[in-house]
C-alpha positions, 0 to 999 in steps of 0.5 A: 517514451510511451511508458514514461508518458503513461506513468506521468499521466497517472501521477498527474491524475492522482495528484489532481484526485488527491487535491480534490479529495483533501479539499472536500474533506474526505479524510474526516469523513473516512475517519468517521466511517471507520471509527466504529469498525476499528474501535480506536485499536491500531492493530485492528486498523492496520489489519483492515488496511492491510486487506484493503491495500492488498486488494487495491495493490492487485489492480493499481500500481504502487506509486499512484496508489500511494499518491491517492491513498497516503493523504487519505489515510495518514490523518486516520493513522495519526489520530490512532497514534500509529507512527507515520514511518511504520505506516509508510513502510507497511503501506508500501509492503502491502501494496507491493504484495498486491502487484505480484498477485492475481488477477492483474499483478502489474509486476508479473506482466512487466517481468514476463515482457522483459524475460520473454516468458509466458505470464502463467510461468512467471505468475506461478513462480511469483506466487511462491513468495506471497505467503512469506511476504504476507507473514512478514507484513503481519509481523510488522503490524504486530511488532512495529519495532521491526521497522522503527528500531533503526530510525529510533536508534539513528534519530533518537 
């Protein structure tokens, strides 16, 4: 009950924060700030977002991060012509890599608790998979067809 309560509290706060941010027009401001850096190149934008989401994923759980960031980043993504399905999968992958990496790595602590193992041992094993996850995410950035093939085949 305590775990669920904390999780629901995070969702409530994230939803309120998202409402405030959207009401104040932060996506437009953020797009204006990012525009000179990304020069309207979707690949560069996704690479910058990958670094940002990977960093954020180290400190914040995936669901609250998506609730906070999706309303901010989707207008930017749409304006650059990036498919929203591609971005959604990419965002989830990036945040999931973050939750198994140090310094915080929420999944590592949960797994350590469930398996009754020291955090150090779980972290050591989890870090073996991080390079492969990063390579796959970079492939998804450069080749969006990896993600979009099935939705395009099914839905046209």
